[in-house]
C-alpha positions in Angstrom: 0.0 -0.1 0.5 1.3 3.5 -0.8 0.1 6.8 1.5 -0.3 9.6 -1.3 0.1 13.2 0.6 -0.9 16.7 -0.8 0.4 19.5 1.6 -1.4 22.6 1.7 -3.3 24.3 4.0 -6.9 24.1 4.6 -9.8 26.4 3.2 -11.2 28.7 0.3 -9.5 31.3 1.0 -5.7 29.2 0.2 -7.4 26.9 -2.6 -5.2 28.4 -5.5 -2.9 29.0 -3.6 0.8 28.3 -5.1 1.4 26.8 -1.3 -1.8 24.7 -2.5 -0.8 22.8 -5.3 0.7 19.7 -3.5 -3.4 19.8 -2.4 -4.2 20.1 -6.1 -2.1 16.8 -7.7 -4.1 15.0 -4.8 -7.7 16.3 -6.2 -6.7 15.3 -9.6 -5.7 11.9 -8.8 -8.8 11.4 -7.5 -10.3 12.8 -10.1 -8.9 11.0 -12.6 -9.0 7.3 -10.6 -12.4 7.9 -9.6 -11.8 7.2 -5.7 -14.1 7.4 -3.6 -15.7 10.3 -2.0 -13.5 12.4 0.4 -14.2 11.5 4.0 -11.9 13.2 7.6 -9.7 10.5 9.1 -6.4 11.5 10.8 -6.4 15.1 10.6 -7.2 15.4 7.6 -9.7 14.5 4.6 -8.5 11.0 3.5 -9.9 9.4 0.2 -8.8 5.6 -0.8 -8.8 3.9 -4.2 -6.4 1.9 -6.3 -3.4 2.9 -9.3 -2.9 0.3 -11.4 -2.0 -2.7 -9.2 -1.8 -0.7 -6.2 -3.4 0.0 -3.5 -3.4 3.6 -2.3 -4.2 5.9 0.4 -4.7 9.9 -0.5 -5.0 12.3 2.4 -4.6 15.4 2.3 -4.2 17.7 5.8 -5.9 19.6 7.9 -3.3 20.6 10.9 -2.0 23.8 8.3 1.3 23.6 6.7 3.6 24.0 10.0 2.1 21.4 11.9 1.4 18.4 8.1 3.1 16.0 10.3 0.9 16.1 13.0 -1.2 14.3 10.1 0.2 12.2 8.2 2.0 10.1 10.9 -1.6 9.8 12.1 -1.5 7.5 8.9 1.3 6.6 8.9 0.5 4.5 12.4 -2.4 3.6 11.3 -1.5 1.7 8.2 1.8 0.4 9.4 3.3 2.4 6.8 7.3 3.3 6.3 8.5 7.1 4.3 9.0 4.5 2.2 5.7 3.7 1.6 4.8 7.7 1.8 5.0 10.5 -1.3 4.6 13.9 -0.4 3.3 16.3 -3.2 4.8 20.2 -2.5 5.3 23.9 -4.0 9.0 24.3 -5.0 10.6 27.8 -5.2 13.9 26.2 -6.4 12.1 25.3 -9.5 11.1 26.6 -12.5 7.1 27.0 -13.1 6.3 24.3 -14.5 9.4 22.3 -13.5 8.8 18.8 -12.1 11.3 16.5 -9.7 11.4 13.1 -7.6 13.6 12.9 -4.9 13.9 11.1 -1.7 15.1 11.7 1.9 17.5 15.1 2.0 17.1 18.6 3.6 13.6 20.4 4.1 15.2 23.5 2.1 12.9 25.7 5.4 10.1 24.0 3.8 7.4 24.2 6.8 5.3 21.5 5.8 8.8 19.2 5.4 10.1 20.6 8.7 7.1 19.3 9.9 7.2 15.8 7.8 10.8 15.7 9.0 10.1 15.8 12.5 7.2 13.4 12.7 8.7 10.7 10.1 12.0 11.2 9.5 13.4 12.3 6.3 13.5 8.5 3.9 10.0 9.7 2.6 9.6 9.8 -1.4 8.8 13.7 -2.9 7.3 15.3 -5.6 8.8 18.6 -6.4 6.6 20.7 -7.9 7.8 23.9 -9.5 6.5 27.3 -8.6 8.9 29.6 -9.1 11.3 32.0 -7.2 9.9 35.3 -6.1 14.0 36.3 -6.3 14.1 37.4 -2.6 14.5 35.7 0.8 12.5 37.5 2.1 9.4 38.1 -0.4 8.7 33.7 -0.7 5.7 33.7 2.2 3.8 36.3 0.4 5.2 35.2 -2.8 3.4 31.2 -2.6 0.4 32.9 -0.9 -0.6 34.6 -3.2 -2.7 32.4 -5.9 -0.9 30.9 -9.3 -1.6 34.2 -11.6 -4.1 33.7 -15.1 -0.2 33.3 -17.1 0.6 29.9 -15.6 -3.2 27.9 -15.6 -2.2 26.7 -19.0 1.2 24.8 -17.6 -0.7 24.0 -14.4 -4.0 22.4 -15.9 -0.8 20.1 -18.4 1.3 19.6 -15.2 -2.0 18.5 -12.4 -3.2 16.4 -15.8 0.3 14.6 -16.7 0.3 14.2 -12.0 -2.7 12.1 -13.1 -1.6 10.3 -16.0 2.0 8.9 -14.2 0.1 8.4 -11.1 0.1 4.5 -11.4 3.6 4.6 -12.5 4.3 6.3 -9.5 2.8 3.7 -7.2 4.8 1.4 -8.6 8.4 3.1 -8.2 8.9 4.1 -11.2 10.0 7.8 -11.2 10.6 7.9 -14.8 7.9 6.8 -16.8 5.9 8.7 -14.3 7.7 12.0 -15.3 7.9 11.4 -18.8 4.2 11.2 -18.6 4.5 14.1 -16.8 6.7 15.7 -19.5 4.3 14.3 -22.3 1.5 16.5 -21.1 3.6 19.7 -20.7 5.0 19.5 -23.7 3.7 16.8 -26.5 4.6 15.9 -29.4 4.3 17.3 -32.9 1.8 15.8 -35.2 2.8 14.7 -38.7 2.7 17.1 -41.6 2.5 14.3 -44.4 4.0 11.7 -46.0 7.0 13.0 -47.5 7.7 13.4 -51.3 10.1 10.7 -52.8 13.7 12.1 -53.1 13.9 11.3 -57.6 10.4 12.6 -58.0 9.2 15.9 -60.5 8.8 19.3 -60.1 6.1 20.3 -61.5 7.5 22.7 -63.3 10.6 21.2 -63.6 10.1 19.1 -68.0 8.7 22.8 -69.0 11.3 24.8 -68.3 14.3 25.2 -70.9 18.2 24.4 -69.7 19.9 27.8 -70.6 22.8 26.2 -71.1 21.2 23.0 -74.0 22.1 24.1 -77.6 19.1 24.4 -80.6 18.1 21.1 -82.5 20.4 22.0 -86.0 17.9 23.1 -88.6 18.0 21.5 -92.6 20.3 23.3 -94.8 18.0 25.0 -97.6 19.0 23.6 -101.0 20.7 25.9 -103.8 17.8 27.0 -106.5 18.4 25.6 -110.3 19.4 28.8 -112.9 19.9 26.1 -115.9 17.9 26.4 -118.8 15.3 23.1 -119.6 17.2 22.9 -123.4 20.7 23.0 -120.5 19.1 20.6 -118.2 19.1 17.8 -121.5 21.6 17.8 -122.4 22.3 17.1 -118.5 20.3 13.6 -118.5 22.5 12.2 -121.6 25.9 13.2 -120.9 
């Protein structure tokens, strides 16, 4: 069994914040794969379903971001899971908007949700780092992540969330490569074919109509010289 956790803050006020992209990710997975309705449990909202052959529980902590570890730790103990069974979706300011990477272990880089998870789970859980960009100065980070995505972000954000939902079964199997490939195909789909290439030896339509300037004209027949003999001379010449 896998536990997929989306990080965010509860309530409509925060629903479209950059900090809530983790909530958005697990919502997209639940909607795309027909999970059961969300219900309150473990100080959060929970739903269960299957991704491929794997049974998966989705969890959105309702404790606010800086206490997320309380909810996740409670769920882990109930299901008898280890950090290796947990995948956490969260916003990442050190990645450009639309970029996504997977990571296991490591530091929390000042992210309050990850800091809380570290204190309750340790560091060896899996993470899906979803890029939201950086405001340019560390003092502006808090206000930046607690603001809604800009209108210009809507297209790539929708593509990313659809890609996450597409690749979720691969992630549940532990294949991060195929998961990231599914996201990449949504973010940059292959271009359709533009048609069949003509054979290399096919002549151009007007090739036969154009004269070759280097070619010489056909020689014309020489005109015959005019016969100036008199009829008597012609008769004499016949008997010579």
